[in-house]
N, C-alpha and C positions, 0 to 999 in steps of 0.2 A: 316583128318586135322584139326586140332582150328581152330578158329576165333576165336580171341580176342571180337573183338567186333561188332560181336551178339546179337543178343537186349535179347536172351532169356540164352544166355550161360552168358551172361555179367549177370544174376542175380545168376550165381554161388560167383559172390563177394560181393552183393550190402552189402552195410551196410545201420544199417540204424540212421534215423535222432536224431542232439541231441533235449533233450527235451526245451532245450532253443528255439529251431530255433519253435519249434511246439507249445512252448508255446508262443511264437512271433508271429505266426502267426495266433491262436484265438487270444490272446489280438489286437492283429490291424485290428481285422474284414475279415480278406484278405482269396482267399481261393485259393491263388496262390502259386510256393517257387520255382525261378527266378536262379539260377549258379553263380549270379554274380561273387560271390567272388571266384569262379572261371577260372577269367576273360571274363568271356559272358557280352561284350556290345553294342551289338547292340538293338535295340529295336522296338516293334512288329511294329507304327510305318512303320519302314523302311525297316522288311519283309512282311508288306504289299505291302509295294509301290512295291515293286522289285515282288513280285510274277504274276500280269504277265505278265512283262517282263520273267521271268525265266524256271515257271512253267504254265501248264496246266492242267485242271483239265477236264481230257474226261468222261463224261457219258452215260450210255446204261436206257434206261429208258424200267428195267423188265415185269411193269405193271402198267394200267396207276395211275400218278403221284408217283412211283418209281421209284425212276434213282442210279444207282450206278454205281461210280469211281474201273475200274479194276484197283487192282497192283500190280507189279510185282512180281518173285519168286526171291527172296534173302534175303543179310544180309543189317542193313547196310550200303552204298557208293556209293563216292563220286558218279559212274557211274546208279546210281540208283535216291539218292536224300534223302533216307531212305522213297519212293512210295512201302512202299513194302508190304503192305496189300489192299483190301475190304473198302472201304467208300463209305454211301449212302447218300441221306436224303427224305424223306418222305413231301410231296406240298399236303396241307390241307385246305380246304378255307379262314380261318383265317392266320393257322401259316404253320413254318415249322418246321420239328425237324431233326438234322442231327442223325445217326449214326455210332463214329470212325472221325473218320478226321484226320489222317494218320501219318503220323514219322515225324513231324516239322512244327512251324509256318507258313510257302511256301506253304506247300502245307494245312493246311488249309486255310489260306488265297487264294491257287485259288481251291479249294472247294467254298467258302463263294463268291466268285467271279462267277465261272461258275450261283451257285443258283440261285444268283441275275440277269441273264440273260432268265431266265426261268419262276420268277415269283417275284412279288413287296412283296410280304407278308414274315412278318418278322422272321425271322430267334428265334421262344422264347425255342428252346430246344438244348440242343445236350446228346445226348445217347452215349454212353458208352460202351463199351458189355463185356471189363473186363481188367486188369488193364497196358496190355506188351506196349511200349512206340510206336510201330507203330501202333500201336489203341490208343492213346491220347493224344498226340505230340501236334500235333497238336489245338489244343481247344484253343490254346491261340489266335489262329485269333476272337474268338468267344468273350474272353471274354471282352470286350469294348461293347458288347454290350446290357447285361443285358438279355440273356438267362435264362433258366437255367441249369447247367449241371444235370447229370440221371447220377446215374452208382447203380450197389447191396451196399449195404450199409458197404461188407466190401472194395470194389474200397482204400474212402479216411487212412486206414490205411497202403492199400498195397501200396498207392506209394506215402506215407510220408518213409515205409522202404525203398525202394527202389530209393526217387528220385535224390540225390546226385549221384548215379551210374548209374540209364540211363539219368542222362543227360552227365555226361563226358563220358561213354564207349559212346555215339551216337554221341555226340558231333564231339568226333574225331576223328569216322568213319566216319562220311559223309561230314565234312571240318565242320568251321565255316561258311562261307560265307551260305552256304545253310541251317543253322543253327541257322541262324542268329533270334533273338526273340522268341525261344522256351522256356516253363519255363511249368512248372509242373502245370493243375490247377486242383484243390481237385474237387467232389462232394459239390453241395449245395444239391439234394437231392437222400439221398442214400432209396431203397428200399431192403424190408426187404424179402416179401412175392410177393406180387405183387402189380400191382401201373398204371392206368391208365391215357394215353393223350388226351386230346383232340385235335384235329388242326382245328375242325369247317369239319362236313359233315366226318368226319373218323377219329375211333380209335384206337390209342394204346398200346397190350396190353401188360405188361412190366413184368419179373419175372426174381428172383430170382431163381438158382437155386444152387445147393448143388455143392461142393466140386467134378471139375472133370478136365478139362484144367489147372484150377485156379480154385483159393478158392473163386472169386466171377465175375462168369460168370453170364451175363442179357439176356435175348431171349428178342428180339422185335422182336411184330406181328402187323403186317397194318389186323384187322379185315375186312378190305372193299375189300385186292386184297386175303384176304391169303397169305400174305407171308411175310418170316420169315427169322430174321434177327440170325446167330443160335452164331455170333461172330466166335470162336479158337475153338469152340466145331466141324464144321465140318472143315477138310484142303479138298482139291483137286492138286496135281499134291507136292505141298508140302507135305514131310514126317509131321506129323504129332506132335507138339511141348506138353510136358507133365513136367507141373510146379504144378501140385493139385496132383491131385490119379488115378490112371491109373485103382482100378476097382471102382470109384467113378462113371468115364467117362465112363466106360463101363454104368454103372449104367442108367442111365442119356438117354447112346443111347440107351438102349434096353427101354427107359418111352419114348423117342419122338418118335420112330418109329410106332409106330397106331396115330399117332397126325394127323389132318389132316392141310396138304401144300398143296398152289396150286403151291408151288416155292419156295426156299432157298436160300439167299443169304452169301454163308460162307465167314466167317473171310479172306482167302486164298484158288483163283482158281478160274472158270470161274462169269462172273456178277451175274450168276442163277444157278442153277438147280433141281431138278429132287427128291420130294423129297417122299419115303424114301429113295431110291437107293442113294442119295450121302454119305449117313452114311454108307451104306456094305465096302467102304474099309478101312475104319477109323476105323472100327468096328475090319475086321480084319485085321490091323496093329495090335494094341495094345491085339487084342486075343493071339498071333504068341506072342509078348512080353508079355507078361503076362506067358502065357503057358510056354516060353523055361526057365525062370527066376525063376515059380516054381520049372522047375526040373534042375532049375543048385542048386537053394537051397536043394535041396531032397536028393541029390546024393554029399555033401560037397562044392560044388564048390565053388570056394570067387567068392566079387563082380568083380574083374577083370578077371577073366575067361569065366562071362558070359558077361561083355562088348566086348569082342573078335571076340564071336558065336554067342549069342543073335540072330535073326531076320533078320539072313542076305539073307534069302532068300527072303525078303521083300524089299529087296535093290532095282534092276530095276524097282521095281514099283514106286519109289519114287524120288525128286528132292531133293536138298540137304538135303542125307542120310544121308555124310559125316558130315555137319556141327552141325547134331543134334542128330541121331540116338546113338551113345553111349552114350550122357546125357539123355535120356526117360530109357533107361536101369536098367542102375544105380539110378536114379530118383524109377523104377519100383524097381530095386533089396532091395534098401532102404526101402521098404513100405512096400513091401510083406516076406523079412526075420522076419515080426513077425507077420504074419497069425496067 
């Protein structure tokens, strides 16, 4: 069954932001885009005021000074408030860096409030691992703090292209109150290759990755503890969602597997996982889909035929299979038929 409000599935209906809106963003010097024109009237101050009473960000310390909030498996819905991905933060001697902020301003504000209970060091960096709204829409809670927003160099254009759809679909899915104050905050720092952040006594190594899960995936490694935030390059439990290149994703996993990491933080799943074991289920799923699609193409079958049959052997291994798998097959078919 299709879910029209599903975050990745809403991408199928995304529309580009107007040139006039883009120029206005540039000319007025702001890095935000609100959906006020569609009737969103709640301010971020109200959202942050509501957050402690309505949303709580429970966190797990997966390594010294590295904290993760584990989201639930699901699509945006009133019962989960958009809290459907993993977010986290890293505390240095001088500053804090947040890695992904959740799916609404309220969730971002709750994460911010939790940080304040653990340290008085300022949040100076908000890092987004990729464009999907469950990972970035909480940025609004940190906008007033004067921190740097960091992402892949392709993150800004990707968000601008999908801004109106992300806000409209997910506001409708989660409800107006839960979506209060939510807006898109664009990166102020774009990473083209490699970028380092010094938090005082610990360095974060950021790497812009080639197109895989999306065309703007960014990994974050805490060099002090060997903790690697993979974003949605790794899913556990939740079926992987393809919004980039299946060939690129498999290639990147092969490149990442030999990398030394004490633990990884996946975009969806447990707060921390062993590496490279965490890669194996994702790799298997993508290989099954790719092989099935190639076989369908070689035998002259249509995309519709492939969608109905390819990868069904993986159904029992993943949650949200019906919500996302068919779209993955169609995306893989569109890519691989041109090999």
